[in-house]
N, C-alpha and C positions, 0 to 999 in steps of 0.2 A: 520100105524103112521099117523098124521094129516099133512095136507099140510104145515102149519106154524108150525115150531119147535121153541119153546122157547129157549132163550139164554142159561138158565141153564141147560136145557137138552142137547144141543149142547155141552156145556162144559163137562159134564159128559160123553157123548159119545165120545169125543175127548180124555179124559184120558183114557177111556177104549181100544180105538183103539191104543194108543201109548203103553200100557202096553202088548199088544200081539205081538208088532214088535220084530224082531231078535235083539240080542245085537250087537254092533258095532264088525267088524272082528278084530279089535286090542285086543279085550279082550281074545281071544283065547291064543296067546302067552304070554300074560301078566299073565295069570292065569296058563297055563300049561307049558310054556316054547316053545322055538321054536321047532321043530320037530313033535310036537304032532298035529294031525288033527282032530279037533273036530268041530261039527256044531255050529255055534253061537246061533242058537235056544235054545241051552241047557241052556243059562245064562238068559233067560227071565223069569220073575217071574210067570206070569199068562199065562197059555196055554189055550187059548179060540178061538173058531171058531165060526164064525156068524151062522152056520147052526146047530152046534152040541150044543153048550151051550148058553142058553139065559140068559141075564143079566136083573136085576130087575131096570130098568131105568124109 
């Protein structure tokens, strides 16, 4: 990538990085009830890793 990153590209990369984060921990008891132990990463929409899947930015 170039040394200088345009602001529009940085905005798009920021949005993509927010999509891959885990959901907040409080979503698990809200969805499944108290007692169920589920990983909060299940509730993220986009499962992407920087090494596996490249994005067209």
